[in-house]
C-alpha positions as CSV (number, residue, x, y, z in Angstrom):
1,X,15.9,7.9,56.1
2,X,17.4,5.4,54.1
3,X,14.5,3.5,53.6
4,X,13.1,6.7,52.4
5,X,15.4,7.2,50.1
6,X,15.7,4.0,48.0
7,X,12.2,3.9,46.9
8,X,12.2,7.1,46.0
9,X,15.6,7.1,44.0
10,X,14.1,3.7,42.1
11,X,11.0,5.2,41.0
12,X,12.5,6.7,37.6
13,X,13.9,3.2,36.9
14,X,10.7,1.3,36.9
15,X,9.2,3.7,34.7
16,X,12.0,4.2,32.3
17,X,10.8,1.3,30.3
18,X,6.8,2.9,29.9
19,X,6.9,4.9,26.3
20,X,6.8,8.6,26.8
21,X,3.9,10.2,24.9
22,X,7.2,11.8,22.9
23,X,8.5,8.5,22.1
24,X,4.2,7.2,21.2
25,X,3.9,10.7,18.9
26,X,6.8,10.0,17.1
27,X,5.9,6.6,16.3
28,X,2.4,7.8,15.4
29,X,4.2,10.1,13.0
30,X,6.4,7.6,11.4
31,X,3.7,5.4,10.9
32,X,1.9,8.1,9.0
33,X,4.5,8.7,6.8
34,X,5.1,5.0,6.0
35,X,1.0,5.1,4.8
36,X,1.9,8.5,2.9
37,X,5.0,6.5,1.1
38,X,2.9,3.5,-0.1
39,X,0.4,5.8,-1.9
40,X,2.6,6.2,-5.3
41,X,3.1,2.3,-5.0
42,X,-0.8,1.9,-4.3
43,X,-1.6,3.7,-7.4
44,X,-0.8,0.9,-9.4
45,X,-0.9,-2.2,-6.8
46,X,-4.7,-2.0,-6.4
47,X,-5.3,-1.4,-9.9
48,X,-3.2,-4.7,-10.5
49,X,-5.1,-6.6,-7.7
50,X,-8.1,-5.7,-9.7
51,X,-6.7,-7.4,-12.5
52,X,-5.8,-10.6,-10.6
53,X,-9.4,-10.7,-9.5
54,X,-10.7,-10.3,-12.8
55,X,-7.9,-13.0,-14.3
56,X,-9.6,-15.7,-11.4
57,X,-12.8,-15.3,-12.3
58,X,-12.6,-15.3,-15.6
59,X,-10.4,-18.3,-15.4
60,X,-13.4,-20.1,-14.0
61,X,-11.6,-20.5,-10.3
62,X,-13.4,-20.0,-7.1
63,X,-13.4,-16.0,-6.1
64,X,-12.1,-17.2,-2.4
65,X,-8.4,-18.0,-4.5
66,X,-7.8,-14.1,-5.0
67,X,-7.4,-13.6,-1.1
68,X,-5.8,-17.1,-0.6
69,X,-2.9,-16.2,-3.1
70,X,-2.8,-12.6,-1.5
71,X,-2.0,-14.0,1.6
72,X,-0.1,-17.0,0.6
73,X,2.3,-15.6,-1.9
74,X,1.9,-12.0,-1.8
75,X,3.9,-11.6,-4.9
76,X,2.5,-10.0,-8.2
77,X,3.7,-11.1,-10.8
78,X,3.8,-14.8,-9.4
79,X,0.1,-14.9,-8.7
80,X,-0.5,-13.6,-11.7
81,X,1.4,-16.6,-13.4
82,X,-0.1,-19.1,-10.7
83,X,-3.6,-18.2,-11.9
84,X,-2.8,-19.9,-15.5
85,X,-0.9,-22.8,-14.1
86,X,-3.8,-23.2,-11.8
87,X,-6.5,-23.4,-14.3
88,X,-4.6,-25.4,-16.9
89,X,-3.3,-27.8,-13.8
90,X,0.0,-27.6,-14.5
91,X,2.2,-30.0,-12.7
92,X,3.7,-29.5,-9.4
93,X,7.3,-29.8,-10.5
94,X,7.1,-27.1,-13.0
95,X,4.8,-24.6,-10.8
96,X,7.9,-25.3,-8.4
97,X,10.3,-23.9,-10.9
98,X,8.6,-21.3,-11.7
99,X,8.2,-20.1,-8.4
100,X,11.9,-20.3,-8.0
101,X,12.6,-18.6,-11.0
102,X,10.0,-15.7,-10.6
103,X,10.7,-15.1,-7.2
104,X,14.7,-15.7,-6.9
105,X,15.4,-11.9,-7.3
106,X,13.7,-11.4,-3.6
107,X,17.2,-13.2,-2.5
108,X,19.2,-9.8,-3.8
109,X,16.8,-7.2,-2.3
110,X,17.7,-8.4,0.8
111,X,21.2,-7.5,0.7
112,X,19.9,-3.6,0.7
113,X,16.5,-3.9,2.5
114,X,16.8,-2.2,5.7
115,X,15.3,-5.5,7.8
116,X,18.3,-4.6,10.5
117,X,15.7,-1.7,11.4
118,X,13.0,-4.2,12.8
119,X,14.1,-5.8,15.8
120,X,11.1,-7.5,17.0
121,X,11.2,-11.2,15.7
122,X,7.6,-11.7,14.3
123,X,7.7,-8.0,12.8
124,X,11.1,-8.9,11.2
125,X,9.3,-12.1,9.5
126,X,6.7,-10.3,8.1
127,X,8.9,-7.8,6.8
128,X,10.6,-10.3,5.1
129,X,7.3,-12.0,3.6
130,X,6.2,-8.5,2.5
131,X,9.4,-7.5,0.9
132,X,7.6,-7.0,-2.3
133,X,9.1,-5.2,-5.7
134,X,7.1,-2.0,-4.7
135,X,8.5,-1.9,-1.5
136,X,12.1,-2.2,-1.9
137,X,10.9,0.7,-4.9
138,X,9.7,2.9,-2.3
139,X,12.4,2.2,0.6
140,X,14.9,2.8,-1.7
141,X,14.0,6.5,-2.6
142,X,13.9,7.0,1.0
143,X,17.4,9.0,2.5
144,X,18.6,6.4,5.0
145,X,18.4,8.8,7.9
146,X,14.6,9.0,7.3
147,X,14.1,5.0,7.5
148,X,12.8,3.5,10.7
149,X,10.7,-0.1,11.8
150,X,7.3,1.9,12.1
151,X,7.6,3.4,8.8
152,X,8.6,0.6,6.7
153,X,6.1,-1.8,8.4
154,X,3.2,0.8,7.9
155,X,4.3,0.7,4.2
156,X,4.6,-2.9,3.5
157,X,0.6,-3.0,5.5
158,X,-0.4,-0.5,3.6
159,X,0.6,-2.3,0.3
160,X,-0.6,-5.4,1.1
161,X,-3.9,-4.2,2.1
162,X,-4.1,-2.2,-1.1
163,X,-3.5,-5.8,-3.0
164,X,-5.9,-8.0,-1.0
165,X,-8.9,-5.2,-1.5
166,X,-8.0,-4.8,-5.2
167,X,-8.3,-8.5,-5.7
168,X,-11.5,-8.7,-4.0
169,X,-13.0,-5.6,-5.9
170,X,-11.7,-7.5,-9.3
171,X,-13.8,-11.0,-7.9
172,X,-16.9,-8.6,-7.7
173,X,-16.2,-6.9,-10.7
174,X,-15.1,-10.3,-12.8
175,X,-19.1,-11.6,-11.8
176,X,-20.9,-8.8,-12.6
177,X,-19.1,-8.1,-15.8
178,X,-21.0,-10.1,-18.9
179,X,-17.9,-10.5,-20.6
180,X,-14.2,-10.9,-20.2
181,X,-11.5,-7.9,-20.8
182,X,-8.7,-8.4,-22.5
183,X,-5.0,-7.1,-22.0
184,X,-5.2,-7.4,-18.2
185,X,-1.5,-8.7,-18.4
186,X,0.1,-6.1,-19.3
187,X,-0.5,-4.0,-16.2
188,X,2.4,-5.8,-14.2
189,X,4.5,-4.3,-17.0
190,X,3.1,-0.9,-16.7
191,X,3.8,-1.0,-13.3
192,X,7.3,-2.2,-13.2
193,X,8.2,0.4,-16.1
194,X,6.9,3.0,-13.6
195,X,9.1,2.0,-10.5
196,X,12.1,1.9,-12.5
197,X,11.7,5.2,-14.0
198,X,10.8,6.4,-10.5
199,X,13.7,5.0,-8.9
200,X,15.9,5.9,-11.1
201,X,14.3,9.7,-11.3
202,X,15.1,9.8,-7.7
203,X,18.9,8.4,-7.5
204,X,20.1,9.4,-10.8
205,X,21.9,6.1,-11.3
206,X,22.5,6.1,-15.2
207,X,25.6,3.6,-14.8
208,X,22.9,1.1,-12.8
209,X,20.3,1.6,-15.4
210,X,22.4,0.9,-18.1
211,X,24.1,-2.5,-16.7
212,X,20.2,-3.4,-16.0
213,X,19.4,-3.1,-19.8
214,X,22.8,-4.8,-20.7
215,X,22.1,-7.7,-18.7
216,X,18.3,-7.9,-19.9
217,X,19.3,-7.7,-23.6
218,X,21.8,-10.2,-23.0
219,X,19.2,-12.6,-21.3
220,X,17.2,-12.3,-23.9
221,X,19.4,-13.4,-26.8
222,X,21.1,-16.1,-24.9
223,X,18.2,-17.6,-22.7
224,X,14.7,-16.3,-23.7
225,X,13.0,-19.3,-21.9
226,X,14.3,-17.9,-18.7
227,X,15.4,-14.6,-19.1
228,X,14.5,-13.2,-15.9
229,X,16.8,-15.7,-13.6
230,X,19.7,-15.0,-16.4
231,X,19.1,-11.2,-16.2
232,X,19.3,-11.1,-12.1
233,X,22.6,-13.2,-12.2
234,X,24.3,-10.8,-14.8
235,X,22.9,-8.1,-13.4
236,X,24.3,-9.0,-9.9
237,X,27.8,-9.9,-11.5
238,X,28.0,-6.4,-13.0
239,X,27.2,-4.6,-10.3
240,X,29.9,-6.3,-7.8
241,X,32.4,-5.7,-10.9
242,X,31.2,-1.8,-10.8
243,X,31.9,-1.9,-6.9
244,X,34.9,-3.6,-7.0
245,X,36.4,-0.8,-9.4
246,X,34.6,1.8,-7.8
247,X,36.3,0.8,-4.6
248,X,39.6,0.4,-6.0
249,X,39.8,3.9,-7.6
250,X,39.9,6.1,-4.3
251,X,42.9,3.6,-3.1
252,X,44.8,4.4,-6.7
253,X,44.2,8.0,-6.2
254,X,45.5,8.2,-2.7
255,X,48.5,6.0,-3.9
256,X,49.2,8.0,-6.6
257,X,49.5,11.4,-4.5
């Protein structure tokens, strides 16, 4: 009897690690939600990718540079700058400094980006690699209880697909058009403006918006040559000061009561 009972009682534990249909359905729903989340950012990412492809062709560079840059760097603002630097044979030291200054903001993204949700090492490495401005802005607008690893990764993969696909479309258009198109560089500024307005509408964070505006103004006056780097440092310092004041206020109110 003991031999008959033990295998029967052990059977559930042997199948407990197999994903149930319910968990697979939940994961599928989260992936669908992640792709849906990417639509708003994709409306800006895809045209910006087209602009990158057009700029590469208009600069006389090979077409394969568009997907190569998109996969190697996956940073829209940096890639648009690199096109001009590669076309003019900019020294490597200047390229390295530009990469540091332009992408230094991603260090601050990591403080609040939900990388802890992604457990698999390979998936976490991709989440770090694909932590672009648009992914950060879309994720910031989500309530914390709605965030999950499948939803986050699906949104990031969709954003990269928009970017790479847009670059290939831009390359094809650039090869077909008889004359160059002017003003494509403004697409990046327009995208950041839309993302800022969307984040402000979802969070209603007027103090943060005012602090960001003050940081940019001071940076443009004091260090116009590296305004982004200075503005980021000032903004982080002001946010830390605001956090310290906000955290001290309830303590003082409790002590006064």
